[in-house]
N, C-alpha and C positions, 0 to 999 in steps of 0.2 A: 504493500500500500504506500502510495506517495501522498504526503500531506504538506501543504505550504500555505503561508499567509501572504496575501498580496495587498499592500496598503493602497487605497484609492479614495475617491471623493464621491459622495452620494449623488445619484442621478435625479433626485426629486426637486426640492425647493431650492431657493437661492441662498440658503444659509451656508452651504458648503461644508457639511460635516464630513470628517474623515473617518474611515473604518477599514477593517481588513476583510477581504473576501477569503473565506476558507476554501481551499481547493483540495479535493480528495480524488485521486486517480483521474485528474483532468476535468473534473466537473465542479462547479460551484456548489458547495454543500452547506454553506452557512455564512453568517456575518458575525464578526467578533470586534470588540472595541479596539480603537487605536488611540491610546491615551495621550500620545504626543500631539495629536491634531488640536490646534489651539482653539478653534471655534467651539468645539463640543467636548473636548477633554475626555473622550471615551464614552460619552453619553449619546444615546440615539433615540429618536422618536420611533413610532410603530413602523412607519414606511421604511426608514433606513434599516431597522432591525430585520426586516424581511425582504430587503432589496435583491436577494439572490433568487427568490422563488420564481420569477418570470423568465429568468435567463434561459433555462432549458425547457421552456414551454413547448408542448407538442405542436402548437400551431405557429411557431416561428416560421418566417419565410426562409426557404432554403435554396430556391432556384429562381432565376428571372422568369417572369410571366408576361406573355403577350396576349392580347385579345384577338381571338379568332372566332368568327361567327357568333359574336356576342359573349363568348366565354373566355376566361383567362386560362391559358394553358402554358405548361412549362416549356422553356427554350434554353439555349446555351447563352453564355455571356457574350460570345462573339456575335451571335445573331441579334441579341437584344441591343447591344451597343451600336452595331451597324445600322439597325433600324432607327434608333433614336438619332444618331448622327445624321443620317440621310434626311430624316424628317425635319430636324432642327434647321438644316441648311436651306430648306424651302421657305422658311419664314423670314420676313424682314425684322430688324431689331425691335421696331415698335409693335410687332405682332407676337412677341414672346415675353414671358415673365417668369422669374425664378422666386421661389419661396424657400428661405433658409430656415434653420431650426434652433431654438433655444435649448433643445435637448442634446444637441451634438457639440463637439469640442470647438475650441477657438480655431484650431487648425482647419477643421472642416467648414466652419462658417467663413473663414477667410478665403478658402478656395472657392466656395460657392459664389461669393460676390465677385471674386476675380474672374471666374468662369463666365458669369453673366456679362461683365463689362469688357473683358479682354477677348473672349471667344464669340459670344453672341452679340456683342456691341450694344447691349441694352442697359439702361438704368432702372428697368423695372425689376428691382430686387428688394424684398422686404421680409419680415418674419413676425413672429407672434408678439414681439414687444409692441407692435402696433395695436394689439388688443389688450395690453395690460399696462405698459409703462411709457408709451410714447409721449404722454402728457407730462410725465416726469422729466424726460429728456428735454422737451421743449420748454417747460416751465422753469425748471431750475437753471437751465443754461441761460435763459433770459435774465434771471436774477443774479446768479453767482458766476456765470461764465462757464459752468460745468453742470452737466445733468446727472451727476452721480451722488450716491449717499455720502454725506459729508464726514461722517464719523465711523468708528469701528464698532463691531459687535461687542468686543470685550469691554470698551469703556462705557457702554450703557450702564454697567454695574456701578459706575461712579456718579450717576445722575442723582440729583436731589428731588427732582420731579420728572415724571415721564408721562407725556400726553400722547395717548394712542388714539388715533382717529382713522376710521376706515380700514382697520386691520384687526382680525381675530388672531392675534399673534400666537397665543398658546396652542391653537389648532393648526394654523397655516405655517408657522415658523417656530415649532416648539422649543428648539434649542436657543433661539433668540428670546423666546418667552422665559426660558430659564434665567437668562441674564436680567430680565425685568424683575423676576421674583427675587433674585439675589440683591438687586438694588432696593427692593421693598424691605427685605430683611435687614438692610443697613439703615432703614428709616426713610427711604424715598416715598413720596406720595405718588400714587398711580391714578391717573384720570383716563377713562376710556369713553369715547363717544361712538355710539353704535345703536342702530334701531333694534338690535337684538341684545338680550342679556346673555352673551356668549360666555364660554369659560374664561376668556380674558376679562370681560366686564365683571364677572363674578369675583375675580381676584383683585379687582381695582378698589381703591379707597373711595372713588366717586365714579358712578356711571351716568353719563349724559345720554339719556334715552331720546335720541333725535329721530326725526323723519328723514328717510333717505332722500338725498338731493338738496339738503339745506345747509351744506357744509360752509359755504361762503358767508351766509348769514350768521352762523354760529361763530366762525372765526372772527368776523368783523365785530360781533357783539363782545367777544372777549377782549379784543383790542380797544374797543370803545371804553370799556370799563377800566382797562389798564391805564389808558391816557387820562381818563376822567379823574383817576386817583393819583396821577403823577408817578406811576410805577415804571414808566418806560426808562430804558437805559440811554439817557441823553448823551453821555460821553461816547458810547459805542456808535450811536446814530450819527453824531457830528463827525467822527473821525473816519468811519468805515462805510458809510452809506450815502446815497443821494435820492432825491425825489421824495423825501419824507413828508413834506407838506402836502404833496398830491395824495398820498395814502391817507394821511391824517384827515384831510378835508372830506374824504369819503366815509371813513369809519366813524367819525364823530357826529355824523348826521343822526337825527332823531330816529330814522328808520332802523338804526342799529343800537338803539338804547335797549337795555336788557328786557324791559316789558314787551317791546315789539319783537325782539329776537325770540323770546320765549313763546310767543304766539306762532311764529313761523316754524320753529324747530320742534316745539312740543317739550322742550326742556324747562323745568321749573327755574324761575328767576334766581332763587337762592343758590341752586346748583351752578348756574353760570357765574355768579359772583365768586363762589368758592374756587371754581376752576381757574378763573382769571387771577385770583390772588395767589394761588399755589404756583401757577406757571411763572408769574412775574416775580414773585418774592423768593423763589427757590433758585439758587445758582449752584451748579448749572442745571438747566432744564433741557430735556431732550424731547423732540417730537418724532414719533414713529407713525408712518402711514403705509397703506398698501392700496389695493385696487378699489376699496371703498371710496377713495379720494379720486383716483385716476379715471375710472370707467364711467365717465359722465360727458355729456355734451359741453359741460363747463369744466372738464378735467384740468385744462391748463390754468384756468382761473382758480380752481381749488388748490393746485400745487403752488401757485404764486402766493396764495393767501396763507398757506402754511409757512412759507418763507417769510412773509411779512411779519407774522407773529414772532418767529424766532429772531428776526432782525430787531424788531421793536424791543425785545427783552434782552438783547445782547448775548444770545446763546449760540453764536457761531465761532468756530475756530478754537474751541476749548473741549477738553476731554469731558465726556458726560453730557455734552450738549448736541446741537446740530439738528438738521433736517434729514431724517433717515428713512427713505423709501425702501421698503423690503421687496426685492425682486421676487417674482412668482416662481419661474422655473429655474433649474440649476444653472443655466448659462444665458439668461436674458441679458445680463450685463455684458458678457463676453461677445454675444452675437451683435450687440450694438457697437461695442468697441471695434469689432472687426469690419464694420462698414456694411452690415446687412440691412441697410436702410437706403431708400431711393435717392437721397440727396447728399450722402457723404461717403467718402472713402474711409478706410480704417483710421481710427483716431479722430473721427468727427471732422475730417478735412473736407471742406465743401467741394462737391463735384463741379460746381459752376465756376470755381476759382481757376483761372488759366494756369497759375503756377502749380497748383496741386495736380492739375491735368498733365502737365509736362513731367512732373516728378514721377507720377505713376507709370506713364508710358515708358520713361527711361528705365525704371527699376524692373518693370515687367517685361521689357523688351518687345513691346507691341506698339502699334499705331491705331488711330481711329477710335480711341475710347470715346464713349458718348459724353457730350459736353453739357447736357442739361439734366436736371433731376427727373426721375421716373415716377411711376404711379405707386401710391401706397396700396396695400392689399385690400383695404376697405373701399377705396375709390375704385379699384379694379373690379371687385365683386359687384358694386353698385352699377357700374357701367355695363358689365357683362349681363346682369339681370335685365337691364333696360334695353339691351341690344344695341348699345352705342359704342362699345369698346372696339378698339383696333386689335386688341390681344386675341389671338386664336390658339395659342399654345402655352402650356405651363409645365415647368419642371419643379417638383415639390420634394423637398428633403425633410422628412420627419415631422410634418405638420398634418393635423387631422381637422381641417376646417369644417368638415361636414358634421362635426359635433361641437366644435369650439366657437364658431362664428355666430353672431346674432342673426335672428330671423332666418332659420335654416331652410325654410321653403324658398326664400329668395336665393340662397346660396345654391340650392339644388337646381333652380332655374338657370343660374349663372353658369353652372358646369355644363349644361346642355349646349351652351353657345361655343364651347371649345372644339377645335378640330383635333387636337392631340394633347393628351395629358400623361405625364410621366410622374410616378410617385416612388420614392425611395424610402423604405421603412423597415422596421423589424417585424411587424405584424401586418396582416391584411386589414388595415383600419377601414373605417367607413369611407374615407377619402380614397384610399388605395383601391377599394372595391369598384371605383368608377373609372380607374385609369385604363389607358391603352397599353401601357407597359408598366410593370411593377418590378423594382429592383430590390433584392434582399440585402439588408444592411446589417452590420455588426452592432451590438449594443455596447453600453458603456464598459462592461466587464471584458470585452473582447478586443480592445484596442488601447493604444496609448494616446496621450494628448494632454491638453490643459483645458480648464474652464475657470471662469471668473465669477466669484460669488458676489453677493449683494454689497459687500463692503469693499469691493475692488481688489480682493485678494485672488491672485492668479495661482491656481492649484493644479497639481498633477492628477491625471487619471492613468491607471496602469493596467496593462493587459494581464488578465488572470487565466482566461480559458480561450480556446479557439472558437470562432464563429461556427454556427451549425451549417452543414451542407456546403453549398457554394457561396454563402453570404460573405460579403466583403465590407471592410471599413469604408465609410462614406468618402473619405479623402482619396482612397484608391479608386473608387468608382468614378469620381469626378476627374481624376488624372487620366484614367483610361479613356473616358469619353472625350476629354480635351484632345488626347492623342489621335483618336479617330477623326477628329475634325481639323487636324493639321496643326495643333498647338502643343505637340509633344515636348519640344524644348522648354516651353514656358511652364510646363507642369511635370518636370522630370525629377520630382523629389523621390529620394530613396526611403525616407522615413519621416515621422512626425517632427523630429527635432530640426530637420532641414526646413520644414515649413515654418516652424516657430522662429528660426533665424531670420527668415524673410519678414515675418510679422514684426519682429523687433526693429528691423531696418526701416520699415515704412510707417510704423505707428509710434509717434513720439512718446506716448505714455508708457509704452512697453520697451523703450529703447535700451534700457540697461538690464533686461531680463534674458535669461537663457535656461535651458533645462538643468544645467549644472546648478545655477543659483536657486532654482525652484525645487530642488530635490529634497530640501529640508521641509518638515511638515508645516512650519509657519510661513514658508514661501515669501512672496513679496506683494505689497499693495501698490497699485499705480496711483499717481505717476511715479515712475522709476526711470528717469531720463538717461542715466549712464551707468556703467558697470561698477562704479564705486558708490552709487546711491543705495540707501537702505530701504527705500520705499516710503510711502506716505500714509500713515494710519489716519491722520486727521487733515482734512482739506481746509484751506483758507485761514490758516493760523495768523498770518501777517497781512495778506491782501487776497482779494478775490481774483478769480481767473478772467475778469472782464478787462477790457482794453485800458481802463484807468485804475483798475484795482479796487473799485468801489462796488458794493452790492446795490441793486436798484429796487427801491420800493415801487409799488404800483397801486393805484386806487382801483379796487375791484368791486363792482356792484353785484349783488346776488341776483341770479336769474333762476327761475324754476326749471325743472326737467323739461325735456322736449314733449313729454307726454305725462299729463297729470290725471289723477282720478276724477271721474265724473259719475253721473247717475248710472250709466250703463256699465262702466268698468270702475268700481269704487275702491279697489285696493291698489296699493303700491307694491309691486314685486321687486325684490332684490335677490341676487343670487350669490353663491359663494362655494367654498370648499368644506369638506368634512375631513377630520384628522386621519381617517382610515383610507382615503382614496385621493387620487391625483388626477386633476384635470379631466381628460376624456376617458380615463380608466383603462387605457390601452395596456398599461403595465400592471397597475394595482388590481384590476379585476381578473388578471391572470395569475395573481399571487394568492395561493390557497388561503393562507391565514388572514390576509386583509379582506379578501372577498367574503369570507365566512362571517366577518364581523358586521358588515353592512352590505346587504344584497341588492338593495334598490333605493330609489330616491323617495322623497316625501315633501309635502308642503306644510310649513309651519304657519299656524294662525292662532290668534289670541282667543281665549275662551269666550270673550264677549262676542267676537265675530262668529265663532263656531255656533254659539247658542242662537244667534239671529238667523243663521242659515240652517239650523237643525242638523248640524254635522257632529258626529261622534269621533272620538280619537281613533285613529287607524282605519277609519272608513275611507274607501276609495272615492275620490271626488274628481270632478272635471274642472281644470283651470284653463281659462280662455283669455287670449289677448286679441288685438286687432290683426295679428299675424298668424296665429295658430292656436292649437288646443292640445292638451295632454290629459291623460287620466293617471292619477297618482294617489298614494295613500296620504291621509292627513295626519298631522301631528299637532294636536291641540296643546298649547303650552303658554304659560304666562311669560316665557322668556322672549317674547316678541311684542313689539308695540301694537296696540289696536290700530287697525287700518293698514297694517303692513303685513306682507307674507314673504316667506323665504323658501327657495328651492335650491338644493345643491345641483351643480351642472355636470356631474360625472356620468350620468346614467342614460344610455341611448334609448331605453324603453320608455322613459318619461323625461325627454330632453328639455331642459329649461330653456335652451336657446331656440326652440320652436316659438317661444313666446316673446323673447327679449327684442328690444328696439334697436334697429341698425342706425338710428340717427347719430351723426358724428360731431365731435368737437371740431370747430372750424380750423383750428391750428394744427392739432396733433392727429386729426382724423381717426380718433379712437371712438368706438361705439359706446352707447349708454347702456351697459349691462345692468347697472345698479339701480335703475329706477324706470319702471314703465307701469302702465295701468292694466290691471287684469280684473276678471270676475271669477267667482267660484260657484260652481253648480253642484247641487246634490244629485247623485246618480240614483235613479230608482232601483229598488231591490232586485228587480229582474235583470237590470243592466250590469250591476257591479257586485263586488264581494269584498269582504274584509281581507286584508293582506297582513294580518298580525304576524304570521310566520316569517314574513320577509323583512321585518324590522327588528 
């Protein structure tokens, strides 16, 4: 018997926990702690603990598939790649789009955007950050000059007050939640704003039970009360910020007095007062948010408002402070860093800048790179559904938008407009099932590489086992496809380390990094501009990344969601995750232990609302929006605000995104997953049944 331990990084959320894959006779047999990993120090959540269970799943993709007579049939790599290369060369650059993946490595994301721009000559490249944190990238970059988490996970423990808004941290990022609890143990005050009384809210010292979609009103109200009481940090404001008076003139309006804000948000006035005092009077204070802030038509406004609050109280550039967006998937940060966005090259270098254009052509050894930004994935789906898009072909790596995108009926309509779809994945996902060609990829445990966690820490992933069948690492597939299309010299990498060397060469924030320097478990946090630099745990300690070094306040007015409740659709629907499952469930629902804990979805509603509708706990009900309907078990609970309902989005049999609204933020183009109007109908006895055994 051969037994070995292979240290690597968790493939689920953006926390970046390290663990050891236990390999027994060439198979992943378990997960064991890696105590040297700094983020989690050997501790793991449920998903990490069972991250080996899907690796050897019987339904892993093992051979390329091509569609013949309406069915997907096995073929060879040679035939599959020749078919794809031939088809790709029949499309103009504006007729093709590439979707990269926050689940794959930095090296693979880097190659996907390079393939799109250098081989296909298109700027139509995007990934799922568009659906979760594009408003963070746009919003924080406008304020600080950088769209990243300002502080480190470890220094959350040093905070005196932690304000959590739009994040169920203890379920979504449990090992970051642990740092919050350690801070509380040291005496920190915890404030949580959420329409649900989540596990995070239950551990908080103060729960602000707000209506979804009222974030700007809430944040402006807190700032109104802080200014009214003279608690603002005037020294920090004068030395390190600009446009303060613009912001002040907005938030000091009577519209944001606490009585008015209480009416809009549903939060008691005294709770607002307490929260404002704790945040302003406790130094340092940290603000933590996630998709409850970003996934709105005012996502960028929400993000800039969180920054306003922390600037007002002088909580930037210090340990235990900062604006801390928690990235959803394991490599959302890295995929953005690598340039898998339609308007930037790696390192957020603007595509439209002629100097950046010349630099990339020189390093890549190509000509004819596109000079203008491309389409975001949300714009693309909208145009395809409307029949107005020029795009006819898509190359998708590790994305399952047929379950993750809003208004799934529209997405399905959009897919019918394509002439050719290629999907590269580890399972035959709902999206892969629609493809003309499916390419079998290696999972995280079957390849080497790096990924970048939510705090900008660039971490190694290490190969523990071989891929099943003929499956290959995504980077190898991209290189082989590029070779078939005449770009072999530009994609002639021998291994992942060579790709990373090029990443460091073209990406300023990664300039001082190498596999050798990343070998230690604590690795490095960007920016790390040269080989002597030790990395940057805390951003903006002396100046911000703006052209003048100053952070910019902005006056933000509250706007309601794009769709609000009315007589026909009286409830606000919000969506989110459950601790046992991950996004579209592609991996966790194939993990025996995790799948056995929670087998299907549910809709949470308050007992007052359930009583009015005559609905019992665990009764199957029908939930309808203007876009679709689902049947789903009810969960009657006081842990949600009256008038609000919640559905997790992991379950295809009761897909929340059949209901959600595809309305977009005008800047970030992110959809409004977190607020739309729905109604709930009782199903007559002959139509439905109780699903108690499934919950």
